[in-house]
C-alpha positions, 0 to 999 in steps of 0.5 A: 591781110584779111582774107575776104571769103565773101568776095571769093565766094562771088567770084567762084560763083561768077566763074561758075556762071561763065563756065556753065554759059560756055558749056551751053553754047558748045564752047567747051566739053563736058570733061573741061567743065569737070576739070575747071569746076574741080579747080574752082572748088580747090580755090575756094576751099583754099580761101575758106581755110585762109579765112578760118585760120585767120579768125582762129589766130585772131581769137587766140591772139585776143584770148592771150592779150585779154586773158585778165579781162576774160577771167574777171568777166567770168568771175563777175558772171559766176558771182552775179548768177550765184546772187540771182539764184540766192535771191530766187531761192530765199524769196520763194521760202 
């Protein structure tokens, strides 16, 4: 399952806005606001960790399955860079 950090952040801000409105209307005390804000932060942190873990694991999987392609690409880049450097230095002299 793909964690959706964008939606989790939108939900976090929506809940914070609701909490602010309730506090400004005097429906909840400041202590409860502090407690609920801490809970919301913990929920968002959990979603953030899940998202980062998902991306890290996806990258590791891609890296292991595409190892040969990546090595070939790196070799091609190094050879191209060396050729460009050699062309530049031989053209200057």
